[in-house]
TIKOLKOL-149922 format. One record per residue (C-alpha): x, y, z. Coordinates in pm, 1 decimal, decimal comma. Layout:
REM TIKOLKOL-149922
NODE	east	north	up
NODE	X	Y	Z
...
//
This chain:
REM TIKOLKOL-149922
NODE	east	north	up
NODE	0,0	0,0	0,0
NODE	126,1	348,6	-86,1
NODE	34,2	705,4	-1,1
NODE	-32,4	936,5	-295,5
NODE	-43,4	1315,2	-260,5
NODE	-190,4	1445,6	-587,5
NODE	-143,3	1807,2	-682,9
NODE	-428,9	2043,5	-756,7
NODE	-387,0	2015,8	-1134,9
NODE	-437,6	1639,4	-1127,7
NODE	-756,2	1673,7	-924,6
NODE	-890,4	1963,9	-1131,1
NODE	-827,9	1772,8	-1453,7
NODE	-997,8	1466,3	-1306,2
NODE	-1300,1	1687,8	-1236,3
NODE	-1320,2	1875,2	-1568,6
NODE	-1424,5	1666,4	-1867,7
NODE	-1333,2	1947,3	-2109,2
NODE	-955,0	1925,6	-2056,0
NODE	-738,3	1693,3	-2267,5
NODE	-589,3	1516,8	-1963,1
NODE	-925,9	1441,7	-1800,5
NODE	-934,1	1072,1	-1885,3
NODE	-577,3	1005,0	-1771,1
NODE	-614,5	1197,9	-1444,2
NODE	-950,7	1044,6	-1362,4
NODE	-821,2	696,5	-1438,3
NODE	-514,6	752,3	-1219,5
NODE	-739,1	851,6	-930,5
NODE	-965,6	550,7	-980,3
NODE	-668,7	314,3	-1013,2
NODE	-509,3	446,2	-694,4
NODE	-832,1	383,4	-504,1
NODE	-881,1	46,7	-674,1
NODE	-544,3	-74,4	-547,1
NODE	-640,2	52,0	-200,6
NODE	-368,3	314,8	-189,6
NODE	-423,8	606,3	44,6
NODE	-490,3	936,0	-128,9
NODE	-378,2	1222,7	92,5
NODE	-491,5	1580,2	44,5
NODE	-257,2	1857,4	155,2
NODE	-432,2	2167,9	286,0
NODE	-275,3	2382,2	14,5
NODE	-412,3	2145,6	-252,1
NODE	-758,3	2163,4	-94,5
NODE	-749,4	2543,4	-110,9
NODE	-625,4	2538,8	-470,8
NODE	-891,5	2282,8	-565,0
NODE	-1155,8	2522,6	-440,3
NODE	-997,8	2846,7	-561,9
NODE	-866,2	2780,1	-913,1
NODE	-1180,2	2637,9	-1079,6
NODE	-1402,0	2900,3	-918,7
NODE	-1204,0	3207,6	-1028,4
NODE	-1464,9	3430,0	-1194,9
NODE	-1234,6	3530,0	-1481,3
NODE	-1178,8	3164,7	-1578,2
NODE	-1550,3	3072,9	-1572,5
NODE	-1472,7	2703,2	-1534,0
NODE	-1736,5	2591,6	-1285,7
NODE	-1974,8	2754,0	-1041,0
NODE	-1883,4	2751,1	-673,9
NODE	-2199,6	2556,9	-592,2
NODE	-2121,1	2279,7	-839,5
NODE	-1755,6	2258,9	-736,5
NODE	-1828,4	2255,0	-363,0
NODE	-2063,6	1961,8	-404,8
NODE	-1789,2	1762,7	-576,7
NODE	-1529,1	1850,3	-313,8
NODE	-1752,5	1773,5	-17,4
NODE	-1925,3	1460,3	-134,7
NODE	-1722,8	1295,7	-409,6
NODE	-1360,9	1365,8	-321,5
NODE	-1369,1	1332,2	56,2
NODE	-1591,9	1025,4	37,9
NODE	-1346,4	859,0	-201,5
NODE	-1223,9	524,4	-65,6
NODE	-900,1	552,0	129,2
NODE	-881,1	930,5	109,6
NODE	-744,1	1119,2	408,0
NODE	-688,8	1481,3	501,0
//
C-alpha cells in the first residue's frame, strides 16, 4: 500500500471533462483507489482545488457545483485522508 499526494492540477483535470488530460487523471485517481492506496490531500491542494476552478475570470465551474464535488465525491473517495 502506498500514499499518494496528488497536486491540484491532477484533481482539477480529473473533475473537468473538457480538458485533454481528463481521462488520464480520472483513471489515475480511480486506479489508486482500486489498489487501495491512500490518497492524501494537503491543505494547500484543498485550497487550490476550491480556488482555481471558481475564479470568476476563468468561468470554469460555479462555486456551488464545485463545492458539491469537493464535499461529497472527493472526501468520500475510498481511502482518502486529510
